[in-house]
MARZABA-300746 format. One line per field, with one value per residue (C-alpha): residue number from 0; residue in one letter; x, y, z. Coordinates in Angstrom, 1 decimal, m for minus. Example, Ala and Ser with C-alpha at 12.3 -4.5 7.8 and 13.67 -1.06 7.14 Angstrom:
<recs>
pos [0; 1] $
code [a; s] $
xx [12.3; 13.7] $
yy [m4.5; m1.1] $
zz [7.8; 7.1] $
</recs>
This chain:
<recs>
pos [0; 1; 2; 3; 4; 5; 6; 7; 8; 9; 10; 11; 12; 13; 14; 15; 16; 17; 18; 19; 20; 21; 22; 23; 24; 25; 26; 27; 28; 29; 30; 31; 32; 33; 34; 35; 36; 37; 38; 39; 40; 41; 42; 43; 44; 45; 46; 47; 48; 49; 50; 51; 52; 53; 54; 55; 56; 57; 58; 59; 60; 61; 62; 63; 64; 65; 66; 67; 68; 69; 70; 71; 72; 73; 74; 75; 76; 77; 78; 79; 80; 81; 82; 83; 84; 85; 86; 87; 88; 89; 90; 91; 92; 93; 94; 95; 96; 97; 98; 99; 100; 101; 102; 103; 104; 105; 106; 107; 108; 109; 110; 111; 112; 113; 114; 115; 116; 117; 118; 119; 120; 121; 122; 123; 124; 125; 126; 127; 128] $
code [m; r; l; r; e; r; a; g; g; i; r; q; k; a; r; a; t; r; a; g; r; l; t; l; q; v; i; t; g; t; v; g; a; a; v; i; l; l; g; i; a; l; i; p; l; p; g; p; g; w; l; i; v; l; f; g; l; a; i; l; a; a; e; f; v; w; a; q; r; l; l; t; f; t; r; e; r; l; r; a; w; w; d; w; v; n; r; q; h; l; a; v; r; l; l; i; g; a; a; g; l; a; f; v; a; v; v; v; l; l; s; v; r; l; s; l; g; i; s; l; s; d; i; w; d; f; l; r; n] $
xx [5.1; 3.9; 5.0; 1.8; 0.9; 3.9; 3.4; m0.7; 1.0; 3.3; 0.3; m2.0; 0.5; 1.5; m2.3; m2.6; m1.4; m3.1; 0.9; 1.0; m1.8; m0.7; 2.9; 1.7; m0.5; 2.0; 4.4; 1.6; 0.8; 4.2; 5.6; 2.1; 2.0; 6.1; 4.5; 2.3; 3.9; 6.4; 4.1; 2.2; 6.0; 6.0; 2.8; 4.2; 6.9; 6.1; 5.5; 3.6; 3.1; m0.7; m0.1; 2.1; m0.2; m2.8; m0.4; 0.5; m3.3; m3.7; m0.7; m2.7; m6.3; m4.7; m4.6; m7.3; m11.3; m11.3; m8.4; m10.0; m12.8; m10.8; m9.6; m12.9; m14.4; m11.2; m11.6; m15.0; m15.0; m11.5; m13.7; m16.5; m14.3; m12.5; m15.8; m16.8; m13.9; m14.1; m17.5; m16.2; m16.0; m12.7; m12.1; m12.8; m10.5; m8.2; m8.6; m7.8; m4.9; m3.4; m5.4; m2.8; 0.1; m0.3; m0.2; 2.6; 4.5; 3.2; 4.4; 8.0; 9.1; 8.4; 10.3; 13.1; 12.7; 12.2; 14.7; 17.5; 17.4; 16.3; 13.3; 11.8; 13.7; 17.3; 16.0; 15.0; 18.4; 20.2; 18.2; 18.8; 22.4] $
yy [26.4; 24.0; 20.2; 18.9; 21.5; 20.7; 16.6; 16.8; 18.2; 15.5; 12.6; 15.1; 14.5; 11.0; 10.1; 12.2; 9.2; 5.8; 4.1; 7.0; 6.2; 2.4; 3.2; 5.8; 2.3; 0.2; 2.4; 3.0; m1.0; m2.0; 0.9; 0.6; m3.2; m2.7; m0.2; m2.7; m6.2; m4.2; m2.9; m6.7; m8.0; m5.1; m6.2; m8.7; m6.2; m2.6; m0.3; 0.5; m2.2; m1.2; 2.6; 1.2; m0.7; 2.2; 4.6; 1.9; 1.1; 5.2; 5.0; 2.5; 4.9; 7.8; 5.4; 2.4; 3.0; m0.6; 1.1; 3.5; 2.1; m0.5; 2.6; 4.8; 1.2; 0.9; 4.6; 4.0; 0.8; 2.6; 5.9; 3.5; 1.6; 4.8; 6.0; 2.9; 3.3; 6.4; 6.0; 3.3; 3.5; 4.3; 0.6; m0.5; 2.0; 0.9; m2.7; m2.6; m0.4; m3.1; m6.3; m4.1; m3.5; m8.1; m8.6; m6.2; m7.9; m11.4; m10.2; m8.8; m12.3; m14.6; m12.4; m12.3; m16.3; m17.4; m15.0; m15.2; m18.1; m16.6; m17.0; m14.9; m17.6; m16.6; m13.3; m13.1; m15.0; m12.3; m9.6; m11.2; m11.4] $
zz [m15.7; m13.2; m12.9; m13.0; m16.2; m18.3; m17.1; m18.1; m21.4; m21.8; m22.0; m24.1; m26.8; m26.3; m26.5; m29.4; m30.9; m31.0; m30.9; m28.0; m26.3; m25.6; m24.9; m21.9; m21.1; m21.2; m19.2; m16.3; m16.8; m15.8; m13.1; m11.2; m11.2; m9.9; m7.1; m6.3; m6.3; m3.8; m1.6; m2.1; m0.5; 2.3; 3.3; 6.0; 6.8; 9.5; 7.4; 4.2; 2.6; 2.0; 1.2; m1.2; m3.0; m2.8; m4.5; m7.0; m7.9; m7.5; m10.7; m12.2; m11.9; m13.9; m17.8; m16.7; m16.2; m13.5; m11.7; m10.8; m9.9; m7.6; m6.0; m5.3; m4.4; m1.7; m0.1; 0.0; 2.4; 3.7; 4.9; 6.3; 8.4; 9.8; 10.2; 12.5; 13.9; 15.2; 16.5; 19.0; 22.3; 23.5; 24.9; 21.6; 19.9; 22.2; 22.3; 18.0; 18.4; 20.5; 18.2; 15.4; 17.5; 18.1; 14.8; 14.0; 16.8; 15.7; 11.5; 12.7; 15.3; 12.5; 9.8; 12.4; 13.5; 9.6; 8.3; 11.0; 12.6; 16.0; 17.7; 20.8; 23.7; 22.1; 22.2; 25.9; 26.8; 25.4; 27.2; 31.1; 30.3] $
</recs>
């Protein structure tokens, strides 16, 4: 028996009673919210912060209709954005990419400055010597 089928069977058994449904919703809500909070904390850092937020939303969507609607809306907006970017001229796509890289660079520099107290001039002086 495949893992997905086994998990589906467990969820169906849990949903068979009112206490089981409530327990499943509490567990799903807690895990989904924790994943979303982790993703939100990681958004300013380079890495998959938004992807983790969407993963947490997908966890919530397994149990809550409002999360399913929000996830569907988000996917549609993301797909529309991606389609728009792909229709643009190469120069515009390169500009969007450069803006994204510049944003990440500023976030990294600010993170290093605020967490370690190292400024860009300190890094530059270190590299020159």
